[in-house]
C-alpha positions as CSV (number, residue, x, y, z in Angstrom):
1,X,-0.2,-0.5,0.0
2,X,1.6,3.8,-0.8
3,X,1.5,6.2,1.0
4,X,-0.5,9.1,0.7
5,X,0.3,12.8,2.5
6,X,-2.0,13.9,5.6
7,X,-2.2,16.8,7.9
8,X,-0.6,16.0,11.0
9,X,-3.4,17.8,13.2
10,X,-6.2,15.7,11.7
11,X,-3.4,12.6,13.4
12,X,-2.0,13.3,15.8
13,X,-3.5,15.0,19.3
14,X,-2.1,16.1,22.4
15,X,-1.4,13.1,24.7
16,X,-1.1,10.7,21.9
17,X,1.1,8.0,22.2
18,X,4.5,8.0,20.1
19,X,7.1,5.8,18.9
20,X,11.0,7.0,18.1
21,X,13.7,5.5,16.5
22,X,17.2,7.7,15.4
23,X,18.5,8.0,12.5
24,X,21.6,5.4,14.0
25,X,18.9,2.8,15.6
26,X,19.8,-1.2,15.1
27,X,17.0,-2.6,12.5
28,X,15.2,-4.6,15.6
29,X,16.0,-2.3,18.2
30,X,13.2,-0.8,19.9
31,X,12.0,2.4,19.1
32,X,12.1,4.8,22.2
33,X,8.8,5.7,23.8
34,X,7.4,9.7,23.5
35,X,3.3,11.5,23.1
36,X,2.2,14.8,21.8
37,X,2.5,18.1,24.1
38,X,1.3,20.1,21.7
39,X,1.3,20.8,17.6
40,X,2.0,24.5,16.6
41,X,1.7,25.8,13.5
42,X,4.8,23.1,11.4
43,X,5.7,21.9,15.3
44,X,5.7,19.0,16.5
45,X,6.0,19.3,19.2
46,X,7.1,15.8,21.9
47,X,7.6,15.7,25.1
48,X,11.6,14.2,25.4
49,X,11.9,10.6,24.5
50,X,12.3,7.6,27.3
51,X,14.9,4.2,27.4
52,X,13.4,1.3,29.0
53,X,15.1,2.3,32.3
54,X,12.7,5.5,32.1
55,X,16.3,7.9,30.7
56,X,15.9,10.6,29.1
57,X,17.4,10.0,25.2
58,X,18.5,13.6,23.4
59,X,18.8,12.8,20.3
60,X,20.5,15.0,17.8
61,X,19.3,19.2,16.9
62,X,19.0,18.1,13.1
63,X,18.9,13.9,13.2
64,X,16.3,12.2,11.6
65,X,13.4,10.5,13.6
66,X,10.9,8.3,12.1
67,X,8.2,8.1,14.3
68,X,5.1,5.2,14.7
69,X,1.5,6.8,16.2
70,X,-1.7,4.5,16.7
71,X,-4.2,5.5,15.1
72,X,-8.4,4.3,15.4
73,X,-7.3,0.9,14.2
74,X,-4.6,2.0,11.9
75,X,-0.5,2.7,12.6
76,X,0.4,5.9,11.0
77,X,4.5,6.7,10.2
78,X,6.0,9.3,9.1
79,X,10.1,11.4,9.0
80,X,10.4,14.2,10.4
81,X,13.6,16.4,11.9
82,X,14.9,17.2,15.4
83,X,14.9,20.7,15.2
84,X,15.1,22.0,19.1
85,X,14.9,21.0,22.5
86,X,14.7,22.6,25.4
């Protein structure tokens, strides 16, 4: 099934769980859990991803991310770039 472009606001909501994979994540490795904090313009604000020990994982600015989000009976996946943290 080919992917299609959809507006993030139409599928993501505040508090929704995400699974984030970094560009150097080895294949077969679990992603890091996070959640949507806010959507401001074209920016998605998410909580700092946590590892299995609940330790924050801080991505590098400019790092490519692969993100999975569950929806109503489906899963969404998208690519993004980490712009900054604060």
